[in-house]
C-alpha positions as CSV (number, residue, x, y, z in Angstrom):
1,M,56.5,-88.7,65.0
2,N,56.0,-89.8,61.5
3,I,53.5,-87.7,59.6
4,L,51.6,-90.9,58.4
5,A,51.2,-92.0,62.0
6,F,49.9,-88.5,62.9
7,I,47.3,-88.7,60.1
8,V,46.2,-92.2,61.1
9,I,45.8,-91.1,64.8
10,G,43.9,-88.1,63.6
11,L,41.6,-90.3,61.6
12,V,41.0,-92.7,64.4
13,A,40.5,-89.9,67.0
14,G,38.2,-88.0,64.6
15,L,36.0,-91.1,63.9
16,I,35.8,-92.0,67.6
17,A,35.0,-88.4,68.6
18,R,32.4,-88.2,65.8
19,A,30.7,-91.4,67.1
20,L,30.7,-90.1,70.7
21,V,29.4,-86.6,70.1
22,P,25.6,-86.5,69.8
23,G,23.9,-85.0,66.8
24,T,24.5,-85.2,63.1
25,R,27.8,-84.0,61.7
26,P,27.5,-83.9,57.9
27,M,31.2,-84.1,57.1
28,G,33.4,-86.2,55.0
29,L,36.4,-88.4,55.9
30,I,38.9,-85.7,55.2
31,R,37.3,-83.1,57.4
32,C,36.8,-85.7,60.1
33,T,40.5,-86.5,59.9
34,L,41.5,-82.8,60.0
35,L,39.4,-82.2,63.1
36,G,40.9,-85.3,64.7
37,M,44.4,-84.0,63.9
38,A,43.5,-80.6,65.4
39,G,42.2,-82.4,68.5
40,S,45.4,-84.3,68.7
41,L,47.4,-81.1,68.5
42,V,45.2,-79.4,71.2
43,A,45.6,-82.4,73.5
44,G,49.4,-82.5,72.9
45,S,49.7,-78.8,73.5
46,F,47.7,-79.0,76.7
47,H,49.8,-81.9,77.9
48,S,53.0,-80.1,77.1
49,L,51.9,-76.9,78.9
50,L,50.6,-78.9,81.9
51,F,53.5,-81.2,82.4
52,G,56.3,-79.4,80.5
53,N,58.3,-82.5,79.9
54,G,59.2,-81.6,76.3
55,Q,57.6,-84.7,74.9
56,F,55.2,-83.0,72.6
57,L,54.7,-85.6,69.9
58,V,55.1,-89.1,71.5
59,L,53.0,-92.0,70.3
60,R,51.3,-93.8,73.3
61,P,47.9,-95.3,74.0
62,S,47.2,-92.5,76.5
63,G,48.0,-90.1,73.7
64,L,45.3,-91.6,71.6
65,I,42.8,-91.2,74.5
66,A,43.9,-87.6,74.9
67,S,43.6,-87.1,71.1
68,V,40.0,-88.4,71.3
69,I,39.2,-86.0,74.1
70,G,40.8,-83.1,72.2
71,A,38.9,-84.1,69.1
72,I,35.7,-84.0,71.1
73,V,36.5,-80.5,72.3
74,V,37.3,-79.4,68.7
75,F,34.1,-81.0,67.4
76,L,32.0,-79.2,70.1
77,L,33.7,-75.9,69.3
78,F,33.3,-76.5,65.6
79,G,29.6,-77.2,66.1
80,A,29.1,-74.1,68.3
81,S,30.8,-71.9,65.7
82,R,28.6,-73.3,62.9
83,A,25.4,-72.8,65.1
84,Q,26.2,-69.1,65.6
85,R,26.5,-68.5,61.9
86,V,23.0,-69.9,61.1
């Protein structure tokens, strides 16, 4: 997969996840993109472990949905780790 496509998917997944997760998230566009990219990696890794078909980085609409779900998980984990520090 092209690195530019990965960044764009991370941005879109991060923005959608940020809109779906309740609460305020004071973060900029770069952090949102990085968390979306991390969510995409989490979803891709989980898919690869679950199905084992060797297609780790394949661009599909279902991959975007999984990236959003992975980004939501990363957002929730990120929020929980920040809540424990305060």
